[in-house]
N, C-alpha and C positions, 0 to 999 in steps of 0.2 A: 375467617377474615374479620378484622376489626373495622368498625366505622371510623371514617376520617372527618375532621371538621375543617372546613375551607373558610378562610376569611377574604373579605374583599381587599383587593390591593390598595395601599395607601395612595390617597389622592384621586380616586376613582369613585363613581357613584352608581348606585342601583336606582332604577326607576320604577317603583311599584305604582299601580294605577293612579293614585292621587298626585304623585310627583311627575308622572308622565302627562297627566292632565294639565298640570301647571306649565310644564315645558311646551306643550302643545299650544297653549293659550299664548305663551310669548311668541312662538314660531308664527302662529296665525296672524298676530298683529304685525310682525316683521313682513310677512309675505304680502298682506293686504296693503301696506304703505308702499312698499317697493313697486308693486304693479299699479298703484295709483299714479306713480311717477314714471311708469312707462318702462320699468326695468324688467329684463328677462332673467329667469333662474337658470343657473349652470352648476355643475359640480365636477370634481376630479378625483382621482385615486387618493386614498388615504396614506399610501406609501410612495414616496418619490426618491429619486437619486439624491444622495446626500449633497453633492456639489451644487444642487440648485439652491440650497440654503447658505451654502458657504459663499457662493458668488454673491448673493444679496447681503449678507450680514457678517461675513468674515469667519475665520477659523474658530473664534472664541465661542460661536454658537453651538459647536459640537457638543460641548459638556452639557448643554441644556436639552439636548435631544434624545429620544429614544431611537438611537443609531446602531446599525449592526451591518455584518456582512451576510448577505443572503446566500441561498444554496447555489446560486449562479456566480458567486464570487463577486457580487456587486456591492458597493458601499450605498446603503439606503437608509432612510429615516421615516419615522411616522411623521406626517405633516405638522409642524408647530404653528403654522399660519397659512393663509390661503393666497395671499398676493403673488408668491413666486409661481404657484401653480397656474394662477391667472395669466401671468406673463408668459409662461410656458405655452399654454393653450393658445394665447393670441399670437405668439410668435409664429404659429403655424397657419392661423386663420384670419388675422387682422386685415391683410391686404384685400381680402374678398368681402369685407363687412362693410356696410355703410357706416359712417361716422357721424356723430359720436357713438360709440358703443356703450350701451347701459345694461351692465350685468349685475346680478347679485347671487349670493350663495349662503347657505348655513352649514357649514361643515363642522364636523367634530375634530378638534385639534389636540396635540398632545405635546407637553413639554415635561422633561424630567427636572424638576426643581422642588425646592422646599415648599411644602404647602403651608398655607396661612389663610387667614380670613380673606375671602374674595378671590383666592388663587388656588386652583387645584392642579393635578397633573393632566386633566382632561377638562374640555369644556366645549360648548357649542358656540359659535361666533357668527353673527350676521355681518357678511362683507358685502359692501355696496361700492361700485366703481364706475365712473365715467371716463372712457378712454378715447382720445382723439379730438379733444376740445381744450384749447390753451386758455380760453377767457376766464375772467373771474366769475362769471355767471355759473360756470360748472362747479366751481368751488362752493359757491353759496348754495347750489342745488343740493349737493352732496350733504352738506350740514343740515339743510332743511328736511331731508330725509330721515337723518339721525334724530333730529328733534321730534319730527312727527311719528317716528316709531315709538318713542317714550310717551307722547300725548295720546297715541292710541291705546296705550296701556293704562291711561287714567292719570298720568303725571302731568303736573303744570309748572309754571316758572317758580312757584314756591317749593318745589321738590328738587329741581336741578337746574344747572347753568351750563352753558358752552363757553369755555375759556378759549379764545382765539388769538392766534399770533401769525407771523410771517417771517419765515427764515431769510427770505430776500431782504426785508427791512432790517432784520437784525444784522445781516451780513453788512448791509450799507453803513449802519451805525457803528458796528465794530470796526469796519475798515477806516471810518473817519477818526477812530481813537488810536489808530496805528497798527491794528491786527493785520497781519499779512495773510494771504490765502493758506499758507502751510499751518498757520496757527489757528484757523477758524474752528476746526473740530474741538480743539481743547478749549476755546472760548464758549462754544456751545455747551460742552459738557460742564463748565463752571456754572453757566446760567442754569442748567438743568438742575443744579443741586442747591440753587438759591433758597428754596424752601426747607431744605433739610441739613444745611451747614451753617455754621456761625459766619457772620459777615466778614471777619478778617480772613477766614479760611477761603471764601469766595473770592475776596480781594486778591489774595495771593495766587490763586488759580488764574484770575484775569490777568494779572501782572505777567505770569508765566506765559500766557497766550499772546502777549504783546500789547495789552491795554496800557496806555501811558498813565503815569501816576496821577496827573492832574485831571484825567478823565474818569479815573476809577470811581470816585464819589458820585459823579453824574450818572455813570452806567448803573451802579447799585441802586441809586435812587430811582432811576427810571424802571428798573425791573421790579422794584418793590411797589412802586405806584402803578405801573403796568400799562397805563392807558394810552391811546393814540395822541391825546393832547399833551401829555407829559413828554412824549418822543418828540413832538413838534416844537415845544418850547425849549428843550434841551439840545436838540440836534437838527432842527428845522433850517432851512436856508440853503442846505447842501443838495445839489441836484439829485443825486442818487437816493437820499433819504426822502426827500419831497415826492419823488416818483412813485417809491414803494408805499409811502403813506397814503397817497392818492388811491392806489390800488386796494389797500386794505379798507380805507373808508368806503369805496365803492361796494366792496363786498358787504360790509356792515349795512350799507344803505339798501342793498337788494333784499337782504333778510328782514330789515325793518318794513320794506314794502309788502313783503309776504305775511306781515303781522307776527313775525317771530322775534322782533327786537328785544322783548322782555327776557328772553332766554340768553342773549348774546352780550358777552363781555370781552373787550380787548384786554389781554393780559399777555405781555410781551415775555414773561417768564416761562410761557409754554414754548418748549422748542422740540418736543418729541424726541426721544433718544435715538431713534434709528436714523443713521446718517444719509439714507436714500431720499429722505424728504427734501423737496427743493423750493417750496413756496409756502403758501398759506397752511397752517396746522391748526389743530384744535383738539381738546379733550372735554368730555362731559363729566361733571362731578355733581354729587348730591349737595344740596344747599347747606346741610349741616357740617359737611366735610368729614364725615364719620367713615366714609368707605373709599375704597380705591377708585380710580377713574372707571366709569361706567363704559366709556367709548373713547377711542382716539383715531385720528386720521389727518389727511392732509394730501398735498400735491406731491407727486413723484414722477417727474417727467423723463427720467432716464433709465428707469429699471427694465422696461421692455427690451430696449436695445441690448442691455447687458447679458440677457439670455437668449440673443439671436433674433430678436423680433425687429419691427420697425421703430424708428426713433419717434414714438408717439407720446404726446402728454397725457398724463393720467392723474385722476384724483380720486380718493376713496377713503373709506374707514372700516374699522372693525369694532363690533359691540359684542362683548361676551355675555353669556347667559347667567354666570354665577354671581357677579356683583349686582346685576340688574334684579335677579331674583330676590337677593337680600333686600334691595331698596324696596321693591314692591311689598315684600312682607312687612317692612318696617312702616311703610306708609298705608298698610291695610288695603292694598290694592291686589293682593293675591286671590284669585277666585276660590270659592268654596268647592269642595269636591264631595258629591253625593251619588251613591249608587242609583241608577234609573234605567227603566226599561218601558216600553210602551204597553206592552200586554203581557200577562201571565195567564196561561191556560191551566185551569183546573178540571180534573177529571173526576167524577164520583165513583166511576167503576172501570176496571181494566178493559171491559168489553168496548168502552168508547174510545180507547186510545189511538186506533187507527184513524178515526175520524178527526180526532184532536190533532194528530201528526200532519194530516192533510191540510187542516185549517192553518196550523202553525207555519206550515212551509209556503202556503198561499199568502198569509200576512207578511212573512219575511220578504217574499218575491215582491211584494207591493211597497217594501221599503220600511216596514215597521220593525222594531226590535221586539223580540219574542222570547219568552222563557216558559219552561214547564219542568215539572219534576221528571227526573230520568229514571226513578223507581217508583214503585207502588207505595203510596203514602195516603194517610187519612186527609180528609178534606181540610180539617184544622190545620194540619201541618203545611198543607199546599198553601192556604191562605196566609199563614205566618212567613212562609218563604216569599210570598208575593209582596208582603210588606217590607221584609228585609231587603229585597231587591229594588225597592222603590217603584213598583209598578204603577203606572197611571191608571190602568184599567185591567180588571180580572175577567175572563171569560170562563163561564162555568158550564160544563157539558155533563149531563146525567143521562140515564136511560130515557126519561120522559122527554128531556129536550131533543135528544137524539131522534126519538121516534117522530117528533114533530118538525125535525129539521131546522132547530134553532139553538142558540146558545143564549145564556142569560149574562149580559154585560153589567158589571157593576164599576162605576166611576169611584175610584178610591179616594178622590179628594171630597166629593159631596155625598157619596154613599148612594146616589141614586142608580136605579137598576132599570134596564130595558132588555127585551128580547130582540135579537138580530138573527136574520135568516143565515144558515150556514152558507147558501148559495151566494149571498151578497158578500160574505167575508171572503169566500174563495174566489169571487170575481175582482177582489181588490177595492 
């Protein structure tokens, strides 16, 4: 039989201890912040019915999924996002739950797409949602969680910004320029490409969606300037526009009152490509603009009823670990990884091993991390292993010490030694 060599699948990752420790560091910050805001953690299966994603995003999403027919002849897919699963879960439970519902999750997600910087075929994502509250305070609360999740990891306003917009405001502005409801999706698609396509190409797209020629320059200028004041100057005085501007300004004011104003920028070019968003939307980007969006989210008030649940308002976001990990490394915020253990037990003779094992187990039961050599080794090799493992303390047990019922404890940082009674160690 010949040996085989197996490679990791493209777009997937291994997590050796140092990488797993970095991932755990991110997860810990996410969980800490979510719980500060009163969110409860949930999860769902990694495999769902394919129709769940088609209902939310359309047939075109199938080509981006790990989708197949299972042994029960069901069309299924590995989950590419968590919001449809949340909607399905709440469709069965929401009527019995107090509102608003504050849930978060850290699922592993899968998409079959071309890998590139910041995008793999699997990633972990922090999903945070408030369901059952339609007021703008819920929108602000969700963005505050996202911002504080990055602040918890040591990032500040010099590192990232939140670009916020409102699809209702954009709809009101576009309607005032002649865009009919049937052309709104095309108009949003044109706006979504403003930063990636030439001005004339975007103008043509807007015209195709119904924007009048006389308004095209005003619309393009608005989305390049992006701010609320520019929107008021160009399109203010129209009832629908003024109403939605007031909502967006209230949102920004709430975040300012929280002390998060330095992170927030109104940018009406942000529309979020997913058509199920219905109100305020946002994306978080690094200040240098060298990375993909760190996070994206917004209000999605009709998704739950589309999968058989209550007609509940909802707002939430997803933040992936891949781009965030790159940003933390670039900013020097990735924690160092070093091996470490509380105690390393050294035996001078094998006759003392049974006592050593008893002490080791007692120390572990008391909550300390403990290592020792699993085979007979010289004292020198045992001390060398203790150094390699990053032991804070070495406990030495020889014949003389065993006879007197003590161990010699050496602090590996200071080199100081003291004798400790074996009974004291066994008592924890």
